[in-house]
C-alpha atoms as a printed R data frame, in Angstrom:
    type eleno elety resid chain resno       x       y       z
1   ATOM     1    CA   MET     A     1 -24.813  -3.904 -33.378
2   ATOM     2    CA   PRO     A     2 -26.562  -6.976 -31.979
3   ATOM     3    CA   ALA     A     3 -27.073  -7.680 -28.311
4   ATOM     4    CA   VAL     A     4 -29.089 -10.379 -26.590
5   ATOM     5    CA   ALA     A     5 -30.042 -10.021 -22.929
6   ATOM     6    CA   GLY     A     6 -28.115 -12.403 -20.706
7   ATOM     7    CA   ARG     A     7 -25.934 -13.681 -23.588
8   ATOM     8    CA   HIS     A     8 -22.583 -12.756 -25.109
9   ATOM     9    CA   VAL     A     9 -22.417 -11.662 -28.718
10  ATOM    10    CA   ARG     A    10 -19.156 -11.400 -30.701
11  ATOM    11    CA   VAL     A    11 -18.895  -8.035 -32.461
12  ATOM    12    CA   THR     A    12 -16.004  -6.712 -34.570
13  ATOM    13    CA   VAL     A    13 -15.327  -2.965 -34.291
14  ATOM    14    CA   GLY     A    14 -12.464  -1.469 -36.235
15  ATOM    15    CA   GLY     A    15 -10.784  -4.846 -36.598
16  ATOM    16    CA   VAL     A    16 -11.059  -5.549 -32.859
17  ATOM    17    CA   ILE     A    17 -13.285  -8.409 -31.621
18  ATOM    18    CA   TYR     A    18 -15.412  -7.557 -28.594
19  ATOM    19    CA   GLN     A    19 -17.785  -9.695 -26.557
20  ATOM    20    CA   ILE     A    20 -20.983  -7.780 -25.870
21  ATOM    21    CA   TYR     A    21 -23.020  -8.496 -22.792
22  ATOM    22    CA   SER     A    22 -26.448  -7.020 -22.217
23  ATOM    23    CA   GLU     A    23 -26.918  -5.478 -18.769
24  ATOM    24    CA   ALA     A    24 -28.446  -2.468 -17.061
25  ATOM    25    CA   LEU     A    25 -26.303   0.596 -16.807
26  ATOM    26    CA   GLY     A    26 -25.488   2.617 -13.682
27  ATOM    27    CA   ALA     A    27 -22.662   4.099 -11.726
28  ATOM    28    CA   GLY     A    28 -21.112   3.789  -8.262
29  ATOM    29    CA   GLN     A    29 -18.031   4.789  -6.285
30  ATOM    30    CA   ASP     A    30 -15.120   6.572  -7.923
31  ATOM    31    CA   VAL     A    31 -12.194   4.418  -9.024
32  ATOM    32    CA   LEU     A    32  -8.889   5.962  -8.387
33  ATOM    33    CA   CYS     A    33  -6.465   3.145  -8.557
34  ATOM    34    CA   MET     A    34  -6.276  -0.513  -9.380
35  ATOM    35    CA   ASN     A    35  -3.953  -3.438  -8.878
36  ATOM    36    CA   THR     A    36  -5.199  -6.655 -10.397
37  ATOM    37    CA   ALA     A    37  -4.551  -9.292 -12.996
38  ATOM    38    CA   GLY     A    38  -6.375 -12.038 -14.858
39  ATOM    39    CA   ALA     A    39 -10.119 -12.142 -15.288
40  ATOM    40    CA   ASP     A    40 -12.981 -13.520 -17.321
41  ATOM    41    CA   THR     A    41 -12.736 -11.763 -20.709
42  ATOM    42    CA   THR     A    42 -16.273 -12.475 -21.852
43  ATOM    43    CA   ARG     A    43 -18.099  -9.540 -20.325
44  ATOM    44    CA   LEU     A    44 -16.292  -6.565 -21.965
45  ATOM    45    CA   VAL     A    45 -18.825  -4.068 -23.297
46  ATOM    46    CA   SER     A    46 -22.356  -3.451 -22.097
47  ATOM    47    CA   ALA     A    47 -24.949  -3.525 -24.811
48  ATOM    48    CA   GLY     A    48 -26.255  -0.177 -23.724
49  ATOM    49    CA   SER     A    49 -22.953   1.632 -23.958
50  ATOM    50    CA   PRO     A    50 -22.467   4.499 -26.436
51  ATOM    51    CA   ARG     A    51 -20.462   2.290 -28.730
52  ATOM    52    CA   ALA     A    52 -23.231  -0.300 -28.696
53  ATOM    53    CA   GLY     A    53 -25.789   2.294 -29.597
54  ATOM    54    CA   GLY     A    54 -27.880   2.264 -26.433
55  ATOM    55    CA   GLY     A    55 -29.842   5.294 -25.343
56  ATOM    56    CA   TYR     A    56 -28.947   5.710 -21.666
57  ATOM    57    CA   ASP     A    57 -30.061   8.651 -19.490
58  ATOM    58    CA   TRP     A    58 -26.601   9.487 -18.080
59  ATOM    59    CA   ALA     A    59 -27.823  12.494 -16.048
60  ATOM    60    CA   SER     A    60 -30.284  10.512 -13.993
61  ATOM    61    CA   ARG     A    61 -28.112   7.480 -13.191
62  ATOM    62    CA   PRO     A    62 -27.890   6.515  -9.510
63  ATOM    63    CA   ARG     A    63 -24.827   7.327  -7.497
64  ATOM    64    CA   ARG     A    64 -23.572   5.830  -4.267
65  ATOM    65    CA   THR     A    65 -23.174   8.258  -1.412
66  ATOM    66    CA   CYS     A    66 -19.947   8.627   0.574
67  ATOM    67    CA   ASP     A    67 -21.488   7.024   3.634
68  ATOM    68    CA   GLU     A    68 -22.859   4.139   1.667
69  ATOM    69    CA   TYR     A    69 -19.536   3.530   0.017
70  ATOM    70    CA   CYS     A    70 -17.451   3.690   3.176
71  ATOM    71    CA   SER     A    71 -19.860   1.410   5.014
72  ATOM    72    CA   GLY     A    72 -19.654  -1.124   2.251
73  ATOM    73    CA   GLU     A    73 -23.430  -1.098   1.718
74  ATOM    74    CA   SER     A    74 -24.658  -2.037  -1.712
75  ATOM    75    CA   THR     A    75 -27.171   0.254  -3.392
76  ATOM    76    CA   GLY     A    76 -27.405  -1.413  -6.750
77  ATOM    77    CA   ALA     A    77 -25.434   1.433  -8.311
78  ATOM    78    CA   MET     A    78 -22.624   0.384 -10.619
79  ATOM    79    CA   LEU     A    79 -19.285   1.839 -11.543
80  ATOM    80    CA   ASN     A    80 -19.404   3.694 -14.860
81  ATOM    81    CA   ILE     A    81 -15.853   3.731 -16.254
82  ATOM    82    CA   LEU     A    82 -14.565   5.238 -19.474
83  ATOM    83    CA   ILE     A    83 -11.599   3.202 -20.808
84  ATOM    84    CA   ALA     A    84  -9.599   5.363 -23.257
85  ATOM    85    CA   GLU     A    85  -8.024   2.880 -25.731
86  ATOM    86    CA   GLY     A    86  -4.560   4.049 -26.793
87  ATOM    87    CA   THR     A    87  -3.829   1.560 -29.559
88  ATOM    88    CA   PRO     A    88  -4.816   2.390 -33.153
89  ATOM    89    CA   ALA     A    89  -7.319  -0.215 -34.419
90  ATOM    90    CA   VAL     A    90  -5.015  -1.036 -37.401
91  ATOM    91    CA   TRP     A    91  -2.279  -1.953 -34.982
92  ATOM    92    CA   GLN     A    92  -4.609  -4.023 -32.807
93  ATOM    93    CA   ALA     A    93  -5.713  -6.019 -35.894
94  ATOM    94    CA   GLU     A    94  -2.068  -7.149 -36.320
95  ATOM    95    CA   ARG     A    95  -1.737  -8.044 -32.604
96  ATOM    96    CA   VAL     A    96  -4.807 -10.303 -32.709
97  ATOM    97    CA   GLY     A    97  -2.764 -12.844 -34.697
98  ATOM    98    CA   PHE     A    98  -0.645 -13.362 -31.568
99  ATOM    99    CA   GLY     A    99  -3.645 -13.876 -29.402
100 ATOM   100    CA   LEU     A   100  -3.619 -10.382 -27.910
101 ATOM   101    CA   LEU     A   101  -6.966  -8.929 -26.817
102 ATOM   102    CA   SER     A   102  -7.300  -5.173 -27.036
103 ATOM   103    CA   ASN     A   103  -5.952  -3.254 -24.092
104 ATOM   104    CA   PHE     A   104  -9.470  -2.048 -23.433
105 ATOM   105    CA   SER     A   105 -10.583  -5.718 -23.083
106 ATOM   106    CA   LEU     A   106  -7.798  -6.469 -20.609
107 ATOM   107    CA   ILE     A   107  -8.615  -3.467 -18.394
108 ATOM   108    CA   ALA     A   108 -12.374  -4.084 -18.569
109 ATOM   109    CA   ALA     A   109 -11.921  -7.727 -17.612
110 ATOM   110    CA   ALA     A   110  -9.613  -6.803 -14.735
111 ATOM   111    CA   VAL     A   111 -12.122  -4.258 -13.424
112 ATOM   112    CA   ARG     A   112 -14.921  -6.806 -13.610
113 ATOM   113    CA   LEU     A   113 -12.825  -9.341 -11.734
114 ATOM   114    CA   HIS     A   114 -13.660  -7.233  -8.670
115 ATOM   115    CA   GLN     A   115 -16.757  -5.281  -9.703
116 ATOM   116    CA   PRO     A   116 -18.691  -7.758 -11.882
117 ATOM   117    CA   ASP     A   117 -21.491  -5.277 -12.638
118 ATOM   118    CA   ALA     A   118 -19.149  -2.391 -13.614
119 ATOM   119    CA   HIS     A   119 -20.091  -0.686 -16.906
120 ATOM   120    CA   CYS     A   120 -16.962  -0.072 -19.030
121 ATOM   121    CA   THR     A   121 -17.301   2.208 -22.048
122 ATOM   122    CA   PRO     A   122 -14.562   1.936 -24.785
123 ATOM   123    CA   LEU     A   123 -13.360   5.035 -26.591
124 ATOM   124    CA   ASN     A   124 -10.415   4.766 -29.026
125 ATOM   125    CA   ILE     A   125  -8.621   8.068 -28.421
126 ATOM   126    CA   ALA     A   126  -5.717   6.963 -30.642
127 ATOM   127    CA   ASP     A   127  -8.056   6.832 -33.668
128 ATOM   128    CA   GLY     A   128  -9.817  10.099 -32.751
129 ATOM   129    CA   GLU     A   129 -13.111   8.713 -31.497
130 ATOM   130    CA   ALA     A   130 -15.225  11.272 -29.658
131 ATOM   131    CA   LEU     A   131 -17.779  10.823 -26.909
132 ATOM   132    CA   PRO     A   132 -21.350  10.463 -28.131
133 ATOM   133    CA   TYR     A   133 -23.390  13.688 -28.394
134 ATOM   134    CA   GLY     A   134 -24.572  14.924 -25.023
135 ATOM   135    CA   VAL     A   135 -22.142  12.750 -23.040
136 ATOM   136    CA   THR     A   136 -19.293  14.450 -21.098
137 ATOM   137    CA   LEU     A   137 -16.396  13.149 -19.027
138 ATOM   138    CA   SER     A   138 -18.198  14.264 -15.846
139 ATOM   139    CA   ASP     A   139 -20.764  11.576 -16.578
140 ATOM   140    CA   PHE     A   140 -18.197   8.886 -15.735
141 ATOM   141    CA   ASP     A   141 -17.002   7.904 -12.305
142 ATOM   142    CA   GLY     A   142 -13.443   7.490 -13.573
143 ATOM   143    CA   VAL     A   143 -11.230   7.382 -16.655
144 ATOM   144    CA   MET     A   144  -8.675   4.571 -17.248
145 ATOM   145    CA   PHE     A   145  -5.741   4.691 -19.657
146 ATOM   146    CA   PRO     A   146  -4.473   1.188 -20.516
147 ATOM   147    CA   GLY     A   147  -1.264   0.164 -22.327
148 ATOM   148    CA   SER     A   148  -0.281   0.963 -25.931
149 ATOM   149    CA   PRO     A   149   2.653   0.141 -28.234
150 ATOM   150    CA   LEU     A   150   3.029   3.895 -29.016
151 ATOM   151    CA   HIS     A   151   5.816   6.110 -27.745
152 ATOM   152    CA   ILE     A   152   4.703   9.287 -25.956
153 ATOM   153    CA   TYR     A   153   7.652  11.340 -27.246
154 ATOM   154    CA   ASP     A   154   6.537  10.795 -30.921
155 ATOM   155    CA   SER     A   155   4.745  13.675 -32.612
156 ATOM   156    CA   ASP     A   156   2.212  11.348 -34.342
157 ATOM   157    CA   PRO     A   157  -1.438  12.498 -34.111
158 ATOM   158    CA   CYS     A   158  -2.284   9.173 -32.505
159 ATOM   159    CA   VAL     A   159  -0.072  10.369 -29.624
160 ATOM   160    CA   THR     A   160  -0.782  14.086 -29.451
161 ATOM   161    CA   ARG     A   161  -4.554  13.684 -29.457
162 ATOM   162    CA   GLN     A   162  -4.237  11.349 -26.443
163 ATOM   163    CA   ILE     A   163  -2.204  13.949 -24.544
164 ATOM   164    CA   ASP     A   164  -4.852  16.560 -25.263
165 ATOM   165    CA   PHE     A   165  -7.581  14.133 -24.135
166 ATOM   166    CA   ALA     A   166  -5.704  13.347 -20.907
167 ATOM   167    CA   ARG     A   167  -5.422  17.048 -20.093
168 ATOM   168    CA   THR     A   168  -9.157  17.380 -20.690
169 ATOM   169    CA   ALA     A   169  -9.869  14.488 -18.316
170 ATOM   170    CA   PHE     A   170  -7.691  16.105 -15.648
171 ATOM   171    CA   ALA     A   171  -9.391  19.420 -16.093
172 ATOM   172    CA   ALA     A   172 -12.748  17.724 -15.694
173 ATOM   173    CA   GLY     A   173 -11.733  16.655 -12.248
174 ATOM   174    CA   VAL     A   174 -12.573  12.936 -12.698
175 ATOM   175    CA   PRO     A   175 -10.328  10.301 -11.118
176 ATOM   176    CA   VAL     A   176  -7.861   8.867 -13.654
177 ATOM   177    CA   TRP     A   177  -5.911   5.631 -13.494
178 ATOM   178    CA   GLY     A   178  -3.327   4.220 -15.957
179 ATOM   179    CA   SER     A   179  -0.893   1.369 -16.548
180 ATOM   180    CA   CYS     A   180   2.346   1.526 -18.531
181 ATOM   181    CA   TRP     A   181   1.402   3.755 -21.505
182 ATOM   182    CA   GLY     A   182  -1.374   5.183 -19.358
183 ATOM   183    CA   LEU     A   183   1.164   6.231 -16.697
184 ATOM   184    CA   GLN     A   184   3.507   7.767 -19.286
185 ATOM   185    CA   LEU     A   185   0.612   9.585 -20.980
186 ATOM   186    CA   ALA     A   186  -0.617  11.062 -17.678
187 ATOM   187    CA   VAL     A   187   2.914  12.077 -16.629
188 ATOM   188    CA   VAL     A   188   3.432  14.071 -19.897
189 ATOM   189    CA   ALA     A   189  -0.060  15.579 -19.749
190 ATOM   190    CA   LEU     A   190   0.685  16.817 -16.239
191 ATOM   191    CA   GLY     A   191   3.987  18.397 -17.094
192 ATOM   192    CA   GLY     A   192   6.546  15.610 -16.641
193 ATOM   193    CA   SER     A   193   8.597  13.844 -19.331
194 ATOM   194    CA   VAL     A   194   9.296  10.362 -20.696
195 ATOM   195    CA   ARG     A   195  12.298   8.960 -22.488
196 ATOM   196    CA   ARG     A   196  13.553   5.634 -23.914
197 ATOM   197    CA   ASN     A   197  14.927   3.719 -21.052
198 ATOM   198    CA   PRO     A   198  18.776   3.603 -21.330
199 ATOM   199    CA   ARG     A   199  18.744   0.329 -19.349
200 ATOM   200    CA   GLY     A   200  16.664  -1.298 -22.040
201 ATOM   201    CA   ARG     A   201  13.397  -3.210 -22.225
202 ATOM   202    CA   GLU     A   202  11.579  -4.613 -19.219
203 ATOM   203    CA   LEU     A   203   9.667  -7.760 -20.236
204 ATOM   204    CA   PRO     A   204   7.881  -9.939 -19.147
205 ATOM   205    CA   ILE     A   205   8.505  -9.490 -15.392
206 ATOM   206    CA   ALA     A   206   9.451  -6.372 -13.523
207 ATOM   207    CA   ARG     A   207  11.630  -7.798 -10.741
208 ATOM   208    CA   ALA     A   208  12.109  -6.574  -7.172
209 ATOM   209    CA   ILE     A   209   9.687  -3.656  -7.324
210 ATOM   210    CA   THR     A   210  10.195  -1.886  -4.021
211 ATOM   211    CA   VAL     A   211   7.439   0.028  -2.315
212 ATOM   212    CA   THR     A   212   8.526   3.452  -1.084
213 ATOM   213    CA   ASP     A   213   7.673   4.765   2.407
214 ATOM   214    CA   THR     A   214   4.900   6.792   0.727
215 ATOM   215    CA   GLY     A   215   3.663   3.774  -1.084
216 ATOM   216    CA   ARG     A   216   3.345   1.696   2.068
217 ATOM   217    CA   ALA     A   217   0.776   4.115   3.401
218 ATOM   218    CA   HIS     A   218  -1.118   4.359   0.057
219 ATOM   219    CA   PRO     A   219  -4.178   2.203  -0.743
220 ATOM   220    CA   LEU     A   220  -2.728   1.161  -4.081
221 ATOM   221    CA   LEU     A   221   0.170  -0.712  -2.437
222 ATOM   222    CA   ALA     A   222  -0.622  -0.764   1.281
223 ATOM   223    CA   SER     A   223  -1.155  -4.515   1.398
224 ATOM   224    CA   ARG     A   224   1.618  -5.444  -1.078
225 ATOM   225    CA   PRO     A   225   4.885  -6.973   0.142
226 ATOM   226    CA   ALA     A   226   7.699  -4.515   0.568
227 ATOM   227    CA   VAL     A   227   9.350  -6.041  -2.513
228 ATOM   228    CA   PHE     A   228   7.384  -7.820  -5.250
229 ATOM   229    CA   ASP     A   229   7.439  -8.845  -8.926
230 ATOM   230    CA   ALA     A   230   4.853  -7.914 -11.529
231 ATOM   231    CA   LEU     A   231   4.102  -8.636 -15.197
232 ATOM   232    CA   CYS     A   232   5.248  -5.812 -17.466
233 ATOM   233    CA   SER     A   233   6.185  -4.766 -20.940
234 ATOM   234    CA   HIS     A   234   7.810  -1.407 -21.644
235 ATOM   235    CA   LEU     A   235  10.741   0.200 -23.404
236 ATOM   236    CA   ASP     A   236  10.306   3.740 -22.050
237 ATOM   237    CA   GLU     A   237  10.543   5.226 -18.532
238 ATOM   238    CA   ILE     A   238   9.523   8.316 -16.645
239 ATOM   239    CA   GLU     A   239  12.311  10.859 -16.917
240 ATOM   240    CA   THR     A   240  10.967  13.714 -14.805
241 ATOM   241    CA   LEU     A   241   7.902  13.667 -12.560
242 ATOM   242    CA   PRO     A   242   5.084  16.174 -12.925
243 ATOM   243    CA   PRO     A   243   4.326  18.611 -10.124
244 ATOM   244    CA   ASN     A   244   2.329  17.369  -7.104
245 ATOM   245    CA   SER     A   245   3.229  13.733  -7.673
246 ATOM   246    CA   ARG     A   246   4.743  11.029  -5.447
247 ATOM   247    CA   VAL     A   247   6.623   7.871  -6.353
248 ATOM   248    CA   LEU     A   248   4.976   4.846  -4.683
249 ATOM   249    CA   ALA     A   249   7.269   2.117  -5.986
250 ATOM   250    CA   ALA     A   250  10.515   1.624  -7.970
251 ATOM   251    CA   ASN     A   251  13.075  -0.951  -9.102
252 ATOM   252    CA   GLU     A   252  16.537  -1.006 -10.694
253 ATOM   253    CA   VAL     A   253  15.199  -0.829 -14.262
254 ATOM   254    CA   SER     A   254  12.593   1.867 -13.735
255 ATOM   255    CA   ALA     A   255  12.930   4.481 -11.003
256 ATOM   256    CA   VAL     A   256   9.144   5.032 -11.244
257 ATOM   257    CA   GLN     A   257   6.974   1.854 -11.100
258 ATOM   258    CA   ALA     A   258   3.939   3.559  -9.475
259 ATOM   259    CA   ILE     A   259   2.927   7.104  -8.716
260 ATOM   260    CA   ALA     A   260   0.069   9.115  -7.249
261 ATOM   261    CA   ALA     A   261  -0.503  12.726  -8.388
262 ATOM   262    CA   GLN     A   262  -2.938  15.498  -7.637
263 ATOM   263    CA   THR     A   263  -4.396  17.330 -10.606
264 ATOM   264    CA   SER     A   264  -6.346  20.577 -11.020
265 ATOM   265    CA   GLY     A   265  -9.581  20.904  -9.128
266 ATOM   266    CA   ARG     A   266 -10.795  17.677  -7.526
267 ATOM   267    CA   GLY     A   267  -8.914  15.451  -9.929
268 ATOM   268    CA   SER     A   268  -6.254  12.837  -9.141
269 ATOM   269    CA   PHE     A   269  -4.146  10.241 -10.970
270 ATOM   270    CA   HIS     A   270  -2.778   6.873  -9.900
271 ATOM   271    CA   GLY     A   271  -0.819   4.609 -12.140
272 ATOM   272    CA   THR     A   272   1.745   1.816 -12.524
273 ATOM   273    CA   GLN     A   273   4.523   1.316 -14.942
274 ATOM   274    CA   TYR     A   274   3.971  -2.460 -14.738
275 ATOM   275    CA   HIS     A   275   0.811  -4.075 -16.079
276 ATOM   276    CA   PRO     A   276  -1.469  -5.316 -13.233
277 ATOM   277    CA   GLU     A   277  -4.117  -6.283 -15.851
278 ATOM   278    CA   HIS     A   278  -1.823  -8.649 -17.707
279 ATOM   279    CA   THR     A   279  -1.938 -12.400 -17.593
280 ATOM   280    CA   PHE     A   280   0.725 -15.018 -18.423
281 ATOM   281    CA   ALA     A   281  -0.987 -15.562 -21.771
282 ATOM   282    CA   VAL     A   282  -0.666 -11.837 -22.572
283 ATOM   283    CA   SER     A   283   3.008 -11.936 -21.582
284 ATOM   284    CA   ALA     A   284   3.558 -14.962 -23.798
285 ATOM   285    CA   ALA     A   285   1.996 -13.214 -26.782
286 ATOM   286    CA   LEU     A   286   4.098 -10.036 -26.217
287 ATOM   287    CA   VAL     A   287   7.289 -12.112 -26.028
288 ATOM   288    CA   GLU     A   288   6.462 -14.048 -29.159
289 ATOM   289    CA   MET     A   289   5.415 -10.926 -31.061
290 ATOM   290    CA   ARG     A   290   8.732  -9.224 -30.307
291 ATOM   291    CA   ALA     A   291  10.908 -12.309 -30.677
292 ATOM   292    CA   ALA     A   292  13.236 -10.821 -33.336
293 ATOM   293    CA   GLU     A   293  13.681  -7.602 -31.363
294 ATOM   294    CA   LEU     A   294  14.445  -9.494 -28.195
295 ATOM   295    CA   VAL     A   295  17.147 -11.400 -29.915
296 ATOM   296    CA   ASP     A   296  18.578  -8.174 -31.382
297 ATOM   297    CA   GLU     A   297  18.579  -6.695 -27.885
298 ATOM   298    CA   GLY     A   298  20.479  -9.616 -26.495
299 ATOM   299    CA   LEU     A   299  17.641 -10.950 -24.424
300 ATOM   300    CA   GLY     A   300  17.698 -14.304 -26.235
301 ATOM   301    CA   ALA     A   301  20.214 -16.270 -28.232
302 ATOM   302    CA   SER     A   302  17.773 -17.322 -30.987
303 ATOM   303    CA   LEU     A   303  14.203 -17.065 -32.102
304 ATOM   304    CA   SER     A   304  13.569 -20.636 -31.055
305 ATOM   305    CA   GLU     A   305  14.712 -19.815 -27.511
306 ATOM   306    CA   ILE     A   306  12.278 -16.825 -27.312
307 ATOM   307    CA   VAL     A   307   9.420 -18.897 -28.704
308 ATOM   308    CA   ALA     A   308  10.126 -21.586 -26.155
309 ATOM   309    CA   ILE     A   309   9.894 -18.950 -23.350
310 ATOM   310    CA   ALA     A   310   6.537 -17.832 -24.761
311 ATOM   311    CA   ALA     A   311   5.346 -21.428 -24.759
312 ATOM   312    CA   ASP     A   312   6.285 -21.794 -21.090
313 ATOM   313    CA   TYR     A   313   4.254 -18.728 -20.201
314 ATOM   314    CA   ARG     A   314   1.216 -20.058 -22.099
315 ATOM   315    CA   ALA     A   315   1.608 -23.292 -20.169
316 ATOM   316    CA   LEU     A   316   1.674 -21.355 -16.911
317 ATOM   317    CA   ASP     A   317  -1.487 -19.471 -17.905
318 ATOM   318    CA   ALA     A   318  -3.210 -22.827 -18.442
319 ATOM   319    CA   GLU     A   319  -1.754 -24.403 -15.281
320 ATOM   320    CA   PRO     A   320  -0.508 -21.726 -12.738
321 ATOM   321    CA   SER     A   321   0.578 -24.353 -10.264
322 ATOM   322    CA   ARG     A   322   3.268 -25.820 -12.506
323 ATOM   323    CA   ARG     A   323   6.139 -26.045  -9.971
324 ATOM   324    CA   ASP     A   324   8.749 -26.658 -12.622
325 ATOM   325    CA   LEU     A   325   7.967 -23.407 -14.472
326 ATOM   326    CA   ILE     A   326   7.526 -21.445 -11.218
327 ATOM   327    CA   TRP     A   327  11.035 -22.585 -10.277
328 ATOM   328    CA   ARG     A   328  12.460 -22.030 -13.729
329 ATOM   329    CA   TYR     A   329  11.376 -18.432 -13.996
330 ATOM   330    CA   GLY     A   330  11.683 -17.531 -10.292
331 ATOM   331    CA   LEU     A   331   8.041 -16.805  -9.814
332 ATOM   332    CA   ARG     A   332   6.075 -16.507  -6.644
333 ATOM   333    CA   ALA     A   333   3.829 -19.462  -6.104
334 ATOM   334    CA   ARG     A   334   1.013 -17.370  -4.610
335 ATOM   335    CA   SER     A   335   0.147 -13.708  -4.436
336 ATOM   336    CA   TRP     A   336  -2.870 -11.555  -3.708
337 ATOM   337    CA   ILE     A   337  -4.628  -9.644  -6.406
338 ATOM   338    CA   ARG     A   338  -5.926  -6.311  -5.096
339 ATOM   339    CA   PHE     A   339  -8.357  -3.742  -6.265
340 ATOM   340    CA   ALA     A   340  -8.247  -0.404  -4.451
341 ATOM   341    CA   ALA     A   341 -11.090   2.134  -4.797
342 ATOM   342    CA   LEU     A   342 -11.371   5.551  -3.214
343 ATOM   343    CA   PRO     A   343 -14.220   8.077  -3.081
344 ATOM   344    CA   ARG     A   344 -13.417  11.533  -4.445
345 ATOM   345    CA   SER     A   345 -11.572  13.685  -1.991
346 ATOM   346    CA   ALA     A   346 -14.264  16.362  -2.262
347 ATOM   347    CA   THR     A   347 -16.720  14.066  -0.510
348 ATOM   348    CA   GLY     A   348 -14.905  14.355   2.736
349 ATOM   349    CA   CYS     A   349 -14.906  10.638   3.120
350 ATOM   350    CA   GLY     A   350 -11.733   8.913   4.211
351 ATOM   351    CA   PRO     A   351  -9.827   6.458   2.010
352 ATOM   352    CA   SER     A   352 -11.359   2.998   1.694
353 ATOM   353    CA   SER     A   353  -9.742  -0.055   0.139
354 ATOM   354    CA   ARG     A   354 -10.445  -3.737   0.097
355 ATOM   355    CA   ARG     A   355  -8.530  -6.870  -0.552
356 ATOM   356    CA   VAL     A   356 -10.329  -9.303  -2.761
357 ATOM   357    CA   GLY     A   357  -9.363 -12.944  -2.236
358 ATOM   358    CA   SER     A   358  -8.398 -13.955  -5.711
359 ATOM   359    CA   GLU     A   359  -4.915 -15.337  -6.288
360 ATOM   360    CA   PHE     A   360  -2.701 -16.481  -9.138
361 ATOM   361    CA   SER     A   361   0.909 -17.433  -9.625
362 ATOM   362    CA   GLY     A   362   3.493 -14.937 -10.857
363 ATOM   363    CA   ASP     A   363   2.367 -11.346 -10.447
364 ATOM   364    CA   GLY     A   364   3.665 -10.639  -6.956
């Protein structure tokens, strides 16, 4: 797999196109939760990652201490995140025709919006990929589960192997974060349940997400408005919560829009039902891809109407300040994008979070 220092190289892996960027590897503070959207999608996989074939000494990588992290001092250490892709490569190849990047790419780009030097390693759990020889989950500072078109209640091996992997991640005690499918996957792995939402699909915006009392005090949502909108795409919902979990946000369509949960050992999970990593362009592609289903579900009168909505979202992605489209779709003109990071509880260091001053229209 080619890589050129300081340059981006297009590489196709299992039908998915990645942009490879050569950079040094490292690790930093532990990522527990994230709330962000939109980012440069060119720096997605480090050339030295296991998938890129680099020989990295995982055991000797530098780590940031608790005091250094809480003081905000930079040590040159970088986040080392495993992103567990939940979409089979064959399915992703079909989605590319609608302009959809892989879910790994979306999450990696979102992470790097706030941590430009973060090292994100892709691993397609849906397809049964395994960690390279000698690499374990404890070598990572966190595991992230992105979205997927799968349904967690199906017995397909693409689903069951992900549940097993999630349980392994929780048992390893690493911090885990997930959005949409990632939230549903974690809930089932921790003992909860998921069902098809009787209220139907929620796409492309989850309206009036309301932060709970618990959520107001949590770093994931502490600086959010009490009520906000967010980009989303899901047909399923959390039916029962797993033990030791707390609802951080909810709305009329989904009673669980964000949760925090404690896992065995030092582990923890934070996740959202909405997609903080999505952009208007992603929403447009998802709407267009499901146009026929949306008409059948009564969410549009005709295919042409659905396609026109998708076109408007693409226009918003290109020009987020379009007042006519902001008004037409009832979007917020401005909103903060946040990234929250916490050290592991075992360090004894108190929670730390930061607001990063990037803004865009729509995802409240």
